[in-house]
C-alpha positions as CSV (number, residue, x, y, z in Angstrom):
1,M,-54.9,23.4,-54.0
2,K,-55.2,20.8,-51.2
3,R,-52.5,18.8,-52.7
4,V,-50.1,21.7,-52.7
5,E,-50.9,22.6,-49.1
6,T,-50.4,19.0,-48.1
7,A,-47.0,18.9,-49.8
8,V,-45.9,22.1,-48.1
9,R,-47.2,20.9,-44.7
10,H,-45.1,17.7,-45.0
11,D,-42.0,19.3,-46.5
12,P,-39.0,17.1,-45.2
13,F,-36.9,20.2,-44.5
14,E,-39.5,21.7,-42.2
15,V,-40.1,18.3,-40.5
16,E,-36.3,18.0,-39.9
17,Q,-36.2,21.6,-38.6
18,R,-39.1,20.9,-36.2
19,E,-37.4,17.8,-34.9
20,W,-34.1,19.6,-34.4
21,K,-35.9,22.4,-32.4
22,Q,-37.6,19.7,-30.3
23,R,-34.2,18.1,-29.5
24,Q,-32.7,21.4,-28.7
25,T,-35.6,22.2,-26.3
26,K,-35.1,18.8,-24.6
27,E,-31.4,19.4,-24.2
28,R,-31.9,22.8,-22.7
29,L,-34.4,21.4,-20.3
30,K,-32.0,18.7,-19.3
31,Q,-29.2,21.3,-18.7
32,T,-31.6,23.5,-16.7
33,L,-32.6,20.5,-14.5
34,T,-28.9,19.6,-14.0
35,I,-28.1,23.1,-12.7
36,A,-31.4,23.5,-10.8
37,S,-31.0,20.4,-8.6
38,P,-27.8,21.5,-6.7
39,L,-29.0,25.1,-6.5
40,F,-32.2,23.8,-5.0
41,L,-30.3,21.8,-2.4
42,L,-28.1,24.7,-1.5
43,L,-31.0,27.1,-1.1
44,L,-32.9,24.6,1.0
45,W,-29.8,24.1,3.2
46,E,-29.4,27.9,3.5
47,F,-33.1,28.3,4.5
48,L,-33.0,25.5,7.1
49,S,-29.8,26.8,8.7
50,R,-31.0,30.4,8.8
51,S,-34.4,29.4,10.2
52,G,-32.8,27.3,12.9
53,L,-34.5,24.1,11.7
54,I,-31.1,22.4,11.6
55,D,-28.2,22.9,14.0
56,I,-26.0,25.7,12.6
57,R,-23.0,24.3,14.6
58,F,-23.0,21.2,12.5
59,F,-24.6,22.5,9.3
60,P,-23.4,26.1,8.8
61,P,-25.2,27.9,5.9
62,P,-23.7,27.7,2.5
63,S,-23.1,31.5,2.4
64,A,-20.9,31.2,5.4
65,I,-19.0,28.3,3.8
66,V,-18.5,30.4,0.7
67,N,-17.1,33.3,2.8
68,T,-14.7,30.9,4.5
69,F,-13.6,29.6,1.1
70,F,-12.7,33.1,-0.2
71,E,-10.9,33.9,3.1
72,M,-8.8,30.8,2.6
73,I,-8.1,31.8,-1.0
74,A,-7.0,35.3,0.2
75,S,-4.7,33.8,2.8
76,G,-3.0,31.5,0.2
77,E,-3.8,28.4,2.2
78,M,-6.4,27.1,-0.3
79,A,-4.1,27.3,-3.3
80,N,-1.5,25.2,-1.5
81,H,-4.0,22.4,-0.6
82,I,-5.6,22.3,-4.0
83,S,-2.3,22.3,-6.0
84,V,-0.8,19.5,-3.8
85,S,-3.9,17.3,-4.1
86,L,-4.3,17.8,-7.8
87,Y,-0.6,16.9,-8.4
88,R,-1.0,13.7,-6.4
89,I,-4.2,12.8,-8.1
90,F,-2.9,13.5,-11.6
91,I,0.4,11.5,-11.2
92,G,-1.3,8.7,-9.3
93,F,-4.1,8.5,-11.8
94,L,-1.7,8.2,-14.7
95,A,0.5,5.7,-12.8
96,G,-2.6,3.5,-12.4
97,V,-4.3,4.0,-15.8
98,I,-1.3,3.4,-18.1
99,P,-0.2,0.0,-16.7
100,G,-3.8,-1.0,-16.3
101,I,-4.5,-0.4,-20.1
102,I,-1.3,-2.2,-21.2
103,I,-1.7,-5.2,-18.9
104,G,-5.5,-5.3,-19.7
105,L,-4.8,-5.3,-23.5
106,L,-2.2,-8.1,-23.1
107,M,-4.5,-10.2,-20.9
108,G,-7.4,-9.8,-23.4
109,L,-5.3,-10.6,-26.5
110,Y,-3.2,-13.4,-25.2
111,S,-4.8,-16.3,-23.3
112,P,-1.6,-17.5,-21.6
113,I,-0.9,-14.0,-20.1
114,R,-4.6,-13.8,-19.0
115,H,-4.4,-17.2,-17.2
116,F,-1.1,-16.2,-15.6
117,V,-2.0,-12.7,-14.4
118,S,-5.7,-13.2,-13.6
119,P,-5.3,-15.1,-10.3
120,I,-3.0,-12.3,-9.1
121,V,-5.4,-9.6,-10.1
122,M,-8.4,-11.4,-8.6
123,A,-6.6,-12.1,-5.3
124,L,-5.4,-8.5,-4.9
125,M,-8.5,-6.6,-6.2
126,P,-10.8,-7.3,-3.1
127,I,-8.1,-5.9,-0.8
128,P,-8.9,-2.1,-0.3
129,T,-5.8,-0.1,-1.1
130,L,-6.4,2.0,2.0
131,A,-6.1,-1.1,4.1
132,L,-2.5,-1.3,2.8
133,L,-1.8,2.3,3.5
134,P,0.3,1.7,6.6
135,I,2.5,-0.7,4.7
136,I,2.7,1.7,1.8
137,I,3.8,4.5,4.2
138,I,6.5,2.2,5.7
139,L,7.8,1.3,2.2
140,F,7.5,4.7,0.5
141,G,7.5,7.2,3.4
142,I,5.0,9.9,4.3
143,G,5.7,12.1,1.3
144,D,4.0,12.4,-2.0
145,L,5.2,9.0,-3.3
146,S,3.1,7.1,-0.8
147,K,0.0,9.0,-1.8
148,V,0.7,8.5,-5.5
149,V,1.2,4.7,-5.0
150,T,-2.0,4.5,-3.0
151,I,-4.0,6.3,-5.8
152,A,-2.4,4.2,-8.5
153,G,-3.2,1.0,-6.8
154,S,-6.9,2.0,-6.4
155,V,-7.2,3.1,-10.0
156,F,-5.3,0.2,-11.6
157,F,-7.9,-2.6,-10.9
158,P,-11.1,-1.1,-12.4
159,V,-9.1,0.0,-15.5
160,V,-7.4,-3.4,-16.1
161,I,-10.7,-5.4,-15.5
162,N,-12.7,-3.2,-17.9
163,T,-9.9,-3.2,-20.5
164,V,-9.9,-7.0,-20.5
165,A,-13.6,-7.1,-20.8
166,G,-13.5,-4.6,-23.7
167,V,-10.9,-6.7,-25.6
168,I,-12.8,-10.0,-25.1
169,T,-16.1,-8.4,-26.4
170,I,-14.4,-7.3,-29.7
171,D,-16.3,-9.0,-32.6
172,S,-14.2,-11.9,-33.8
173,I,-14.7,-10.8,-37.4
174,H,-12.4,-7.8,-36.8
175,L,-9.7,-10.1,-35.4
176,D,-10.1,-12.5,-38.4
177,V,-9.9,-9.7,-41.0
178,A,-6.7,-8.3,-39.3
179,K,-5.1,-11.7,-39.3
180,N,-6.1,-12.4,-42.9
181,Y,-4.5,-9.1,-44.1
182,G,-1.4,-9.9,-42.2
183,A,-1.6,-7.1,-39.6
184,G,1.6,-6.9,-37.6
185,K,1.6,-7.0,-33.8
186,V,1.9,-3.3,-33.4
187,N,-0.9,-2.5,-35.9
188,F,-3.1,-5.2,-34.4
189,F,-2.5,-3.8,-31.0
190,M,-3.1,-0.1,-31.9
191,K,-5.7,-0.4,-34.6
192,I,-7.8,-3.4,-33.5
193,A,-7.4,-4.1,-29.8
194,L,-7.2,-0.6,-28.4
195,P,-10.1,1.0,-30.4
196,G,-12.2,-2.1,-29.9
197,A,-11.7,-2.1,-26.1
198,M,-12.0,1.7,-25.9
199,P,-15.8,2.0,-25.0
200,V,-15.6,-0.4,-22.0
201,M,-12.1,0.7,-21.1
202,L,-13.2,4.4,-20.8
203,E,-15.9,3.3,-18.4
204,G,-13.2,1.8,-16.2
205,I,-11.2,5.0,-16.5
206,Q,-14.3,7.0,-15.5
207,M,-14.7,4.7,-12.5
208,G,-11.0,5.1,-11.7
209,Q,-11.1,8.9,-11.5
210,A,-13.9,8.7,-8.9
211,I,-11.9,6.2,-6.9
212,A,-8.8,8.4,-7.1
213,L,-10.7,11.3,-5.5
214,L,-12.0,9.0,-2.7
215,T,-8.5,7.6,-2.2
216,I,-6.7,11.0,-2.0
217,V,-8.9,12.2,0.8
218,A,-8.3,9.1,2.9
219,A,-4.6,9.0,2.0
220,E,-4.0,12.6,3.0
221,M,-5.6,12.0,6.4
222,M,-2.6,9.9,7.4
223,G,0.9,11.2,7.3
224,A,0.3,14.4,5.3
225,T,0.8,18.0,6.1
226,S,-1.2,19.5,3.2
227,G,-3.9,18.6,0.7
228,I,-7.7,18.6,0.7
229,G,-7.9,15.4,2.7
230,Y,-5.5,16.9,5.3
231,L,-7.7,20.1,5.4
232,I,-10.9,18.0,6.0
233,W,-9.4,15.9,8.7
234,T,-7.6,18.7,10.7
235,S,-10.7,20.9,10.4
236,Y,-12.9,18.1,11.7
237,K,-10.5,17.5,14.7
238,A,-10.5,21.2,15.5
239,F,-14.3,21.5,15.0
240,L,-13.8,24.1,12.2
241,L,-16.7,22.7,10.3
242,Q,-16.9,25.5,7.8
243,E,-13.4,24.7,6.6
244,M,-14.3,21.0,6.6
245,Y,-17.3,21.7,4.4
246,V,-15.0,23.7,2.1
247,G,-12.8,20.6,1.6
248,L,-15.8,18.4,1.0
249,I,-17.4,20.7,-1.6
250,L,-14.0,21.0,-3.4
251,I,-13.8,17.2,-3.7
252,S,-17.3,17.1,-5.0
253,F,-16.6,19.9,-7.5
254,F,-13.4,18.2,-8.8
255,G,-15.2,14.9,-9.1
256,Y,-17.9,16.5,-11.2
257,L,-15.4,18.5,-13.3
258,F,-13.2,15.4,-14.0
259,S,-16.3,13.4,-15.0
260,L,-17.3,16.1,-17.5
261,L,-13.8,16.2,-18.9
262,L,-13.7,12.4,-19.4
263,R,-17.2,12.4,-20.9
264,G,-16.0,15.1,-23.3
265,I,-13.0,13.1,-24.3
266,Q,-15.2,10.0,-24.8
267,K,-17.5,11.9,-27.1
268,K,-14.4,13.1,-29.2
269,I,-12.9,9.6,-29.3
270,L,-16.1,7.7,-29.7
271,P,-18.6,10.0,-31.5
272,W,-20.8,7.1,-32.5
273,R,-21.6,6.4,-28.9
C-alpha cells in the first residue's frame, strides 16, 4: 500500500502540473507588480498634490492632467501632434535601422570593410546628433526631413555597433560548415550572418527606439510647428504645465509600448531566448 501511495505522490504528470502552476503564479505576480508600480506612483502624486505637500503649480495632480489630455483630444489638437511625431519616428527609425543592419553585417563579415568603415563610425559616434541639428536644419530645412535625418543619425550608430558585435560573436563552426557546403554569398548572408547576429542586433534596435524617442522631443523643439516635442516646449514657455505633462507622459507611454512590441517580435524571432 505504501509503495502505491508513494508512486501516486511522485507521479511525473502531477509534478509537472504543480511546477507549471507555480510558474504561472510567479508570472501573474510579476505582471501585477509591473502594473502596481506606476499606479502607486500616480496615486502618491495625486495625494501629495491634493494635500498641498507639493506645489500644485509645478506638479498638478494626475487627474487634472488626464482631464487636459481628453480636452486636447476633443479639440483635435492631440491627434495632430501624435500623428506627426509617430510619422517622423517611424520613418527616421527605419532610415537608421536598415542601413545600420546592412553596414553592420558587411563590417562583421568582411575585414577590409570593417577596417575601412570603423574609423569613420568611431569618429562620428561620440558626436551627439542633436549637436548637429543646426547644420541639419540648414541642409534639410525645418520640415519633416530634418527631423527624420536627426532620428536616423541617432538610431544608426547603436544598431551598426551591435550588429557588428553580433556577427563577430557567431561561432566559427557555423561559418566553416557554410563554406564547406558551398553556401553562396546571398545564402551565407541571409541564413548564417543575419540569424547569428540577430540576438545582439535586436538589443541595438531596442536601444535605437529609445534614442529615437529622446531625439524626436529635442528635434521638435527647434524649427517645428507640431509634434509632441513642440507641445512640450511651447507649453513650458507658456507655463501651461498640465499640457507639458501630457506630452511627457505620451513620450513615456510610447516608449513603453514600442519596447513591448520589440520584445514581442524578439520572442517570435528568437523563441529559444
